[in-house]
N, C-alpha and C positions, 0 to 999 in steps of 0.2 A: 650588498644588502638590498632587500626589496623596499620599494618606496611605499610609504604609508598612504593608504587610501583615504581621501577626505570623508568626513562623517556623512555628508549628504549622499555620496555614492555608496558608502557602506550600508546605509539604511535601505537602499534599493535591492540589496543582494538577498539571496535565499538564506545564507548563513545568519544574517541579522534577524530575519523573521523566525528562523529556527531557534535562535538564542532567546528571543522574546517569548516564544512558546514554552521553552524549557524553564525560563525564569518565572513564568506565570504572569508576566506583565501584559500580555495580550493573547486573547483566544482567537485563533484564525477562523473558527466556526461561528463566532459571535456576529449577530445580525445577518448571517447567511442562511439560517434555518427559518422557514416560514412558521410562525406561531400566531394564533389568534385566540385571545382570551375568551372564555365562555361567558355568555351573558347570564347575569344572575336571574334565576327564575323567580318570577313574581306573579301572583294571581290576584285578581280583583276580589275585594271582600264580598261583593254581591254574589259572585259565583260560588264562593265558599259557603255562604249562608244558604244559598239555594240548594247546593248539593247536600248539606246537612239536613235541611228540611225534607228532601226527597228520601234520604236514608231513614229518617224517623217515620215517614209515612209508610215506607215499605215494611219496617219493623212492626208497626201497628197493625197493618193489614195481613201480613203473611206470617210473621214470627211472634204474634201475640199468643203465647201458650196459655195464658190464664183464661182467655175468652174464646180460644179456637179449639173446639173439641177434636177435630181431625189431627191437629198437631199433638195433642195430649195422647191420643191413641197411637199415633205413629211413634212417639218417643218410648212408650211402654213396649210396643211391639219390637222396636229396634233394640232395646236393651235385652229383652228375652231372646230374640233371634241371635244376637251377638254371642250370648252365653252358650246357646245350643250349638251354634256353628263352631265355636272354639272347642267344645267338648267332643263333637263328632270328628273334627280335624285331629285332635290329639289321639282319639281312639284309632282312627285310620293309620296314623303314623306309628302307633305302638304295634298294630297288627302287621304293618309292613316290616318293621324292625324285627319282629319275631320270626319272620320267614327268611331273614338274611342268613347266609351260610356261616358256619362256625369259623372263627378266625383260625387260620393255619391249616384248614382242611385241604389236602392235596387235590380234592375234587372240585375246588372252588373255580368259578369262571375265570379268575385271573390266571390260573394254571392250565386252562384248556387248550385245545388245538388251534384256536384262532390266533393267539399271539405267536405261537410257534410257527404257524403258517406264514404270517407276515415276515418273520425274521428269516426263516429258512428258505422260503420260496418267493419272497417278494421281488428280489432282483431278477429272477428267472421269468416270473409271470408278468411283471410290470415293466421291466427294463430300466427302472429308476434306481440310481445308486442311493439316493436319499430315501430310506424306508418310509419316513413319515409322509413325504410327498406321494409316494406310491400308494400309501394307505388312504390318504384323504382325497386323492384325485383319480384313483382307480378302484380300489376295493369299496370305498365309501364315497364315490363321486356324486351320487344322488344326494347324500347328506350335505356335501359342500355346495351343491347347486341350491339347496334350500337355504343355506346360510347366506349365499349371495343374494337370493331373492329377499331375505329378511332385511339386508342392508338397503336394497333398492326400495322396498316398501317403507322402511323407516325414513329414507330421504324424501319420498313422496309425501309422507305425513308432515314432515318438517316444512316442506314447500307449501303445503296447504295451510298450516297453522301460522307460519311466520312471514309469509311473502307479503311485501308491500304492493298495493294496487296503485300503480302510477296513473292509470286512466281515471280512477275515482278521485285522486288528488287533483287532477287537472279540471274535472267537472266541478269540484268544490272551490275552484279558484286558487289553489295552491300551486307551488312551483313544480311539484312532481319530481322528475329526475334532477332538476337543478338543486332542489333542497337536499336530495340524497348526496349529490356531489359536494355541496357545501359542508354537510355534516362529515363526510369522509375527509375533507381537507382539514376540518377542525380537529378531529380526533387523531388522524394519522397524516401529519404533514408530508408533502411530496418532496420537499427539498432537504431531507435529512441525508447529508453527504456520506456520513459514516455507514448508515444502514444500506443505502443504495450501492456503495462501493463493495461492501461485504456481500450483498446479494448478487451483484454481477460476478463475483468470483466464485461463490459457493453454489449458486443455483444450478449452473451447468453440471458441476460434479455431482450434486445431489440427484439430478435427473439420470445421469449416466450410471451412478451406483444403483439407483432403484431399478433401472432397466436390466442391469447385470444381475441383480438379486432375483428378478422375475425369470429371466431367461435361463439361469443356472439353478433354478429351484429343484430340478430333478437330479442334479449332480452333487449338490451340497446343501448346507443350511440356507434357507430362504424360501422363495416361492411367491405366489401371487399376493397373499395377504401382507407379508412383510414388505415386499417390494412396492406394492401399491401404497402402503403407509408412508414409505420414504418419498415417493413421488408426490403424494398429497402434501407432505410437509414442505417440499420444495415449492409447490404452488402457493401455499400459504405465506411462506417467506417472501416470494416474489410480489404477492399482493400487498403485504405490509410495507414493502419498500417502494413500490411504484404506483400503487393504487389501482382502482377498478378500471380506469380508462385504458391503461396499457394492457392489463390482464385480459380484458374482454376482447382484445384483438385476436386472441387465439383460443380462449376458453370462455364460453357463454353458457347460458342455461340450455339452449338448444344443443350445444356440443355435448353437454353432460347427458342429456336425454338420449341422443343418438348413440353415444358410446355405451351407455349402460344397457339400452335395449339391444343393441347389436351384440354386445359381449354375452348377455344372458341368453339371447336366442342362439348364438353360435355354440355356447356351452351346452344348451339343451339338445340341439341337433347333433352335436358331436358325440353325446353320450346316449342318445336314444337308440342307437344300434344295439346296445347291450341288452335291450329288452328281448331281442331276437337271437343274438349270437353270443353275447358275453356272459350270460348268466349260467349258473349250474355247471361251471367248468367247461363250457363250450368255447372253442377257439373263435376269436373275433376276426381273424384274417388280416389284421393290421400289423405290419412289421414293427418290431420293437427297436430295431437298429442295434448298434454296438453300444453296450453300457459304457458310460463315460464320455460319449460323444454328445455334442450339443443337439444334434438331430437324432434323438433316441427316445425310448420309453413311450412309443406310440403317440397318443394324443395328449399326453400330460403337458408337454410344452405349450400347446395351443390352449389348454384349459388354464394353465398358469397365467397366460397373457390375458385371458378373459377375466379371471378373478382380479388380477392386478388393475385392470381398467376400472372395474366396478369399485374397488376399494379406494383407489386414488380419487375418483370423482366424488364418491360419497364423503370422504374426509373434507375435501375442499368445499363441497356444497354445504355441509353442516356448518363450517366456519363462516361462510358467506352469509347464510341465512341468519345465524345468531348474531353476526357482526352488523349487518346492514339490512337484512330482510329482502335482498334482491341481488342479482348479478350486476 
């Protein structure tokens, strides 16, 4: 028979801690997660009274409709113009609807030769097994280039509107980057063992899967948009688990700008040849390769990589700017 272990030694074993956790008598993560209570917001009464007086002064000088003739004329013009604009818009929409083709007509654009061309000749002309990828990155590659630029411009707009100016903070005597770090630690603690462990396990697989979706977009479902979204989600998960300090070791604002500009420039240069050789059924001279092979479909693989970089960086940048206002 086995000898009974003394209680003091038994309490030092892993089985004892596991039993306590199962019974609910002790939480192993208690006091191990950094938490800071938020300070209750309070504002001085003098500032509140001063702000209310300023609002009243603005209303009296600018929005006093009873004594401001310009405001009265503007309100009347605004109402009349709004009614006229709605009437014109409704008229234009009705005219546009009247020119739509009859439902079920075999001559409708849905049944024309464009869709048949994509389906019947897409594999031969683009080399992409995935017809959708061949369509958006070969037949309609310039349209996709415009969509990528829209994402880039939207990100630039968000950077302009939401970016925190750390230099201005330091001039005003505030902490600047130190305050941002403290706020980050307050809202997203760095010592969450569960979140960090899950992130260490899942983030590498998320990145690998996103890269796979991008590289195999011309062979099956996927491509730059979906693969870039997967990689962007992985970056956001890593940021939530480990914070800005570790994430900025490999992804900063400069990194995003260089990746986006390089990807868009590469996309533009890669497709500019079709202005001279790829339009109106002229041969481009670029080999398509063997359908089904990873190195096939001409430049579609390169274009997928460019789109994936732009989408991944845009997703992460949107989250960072709305979350903190800075990298």
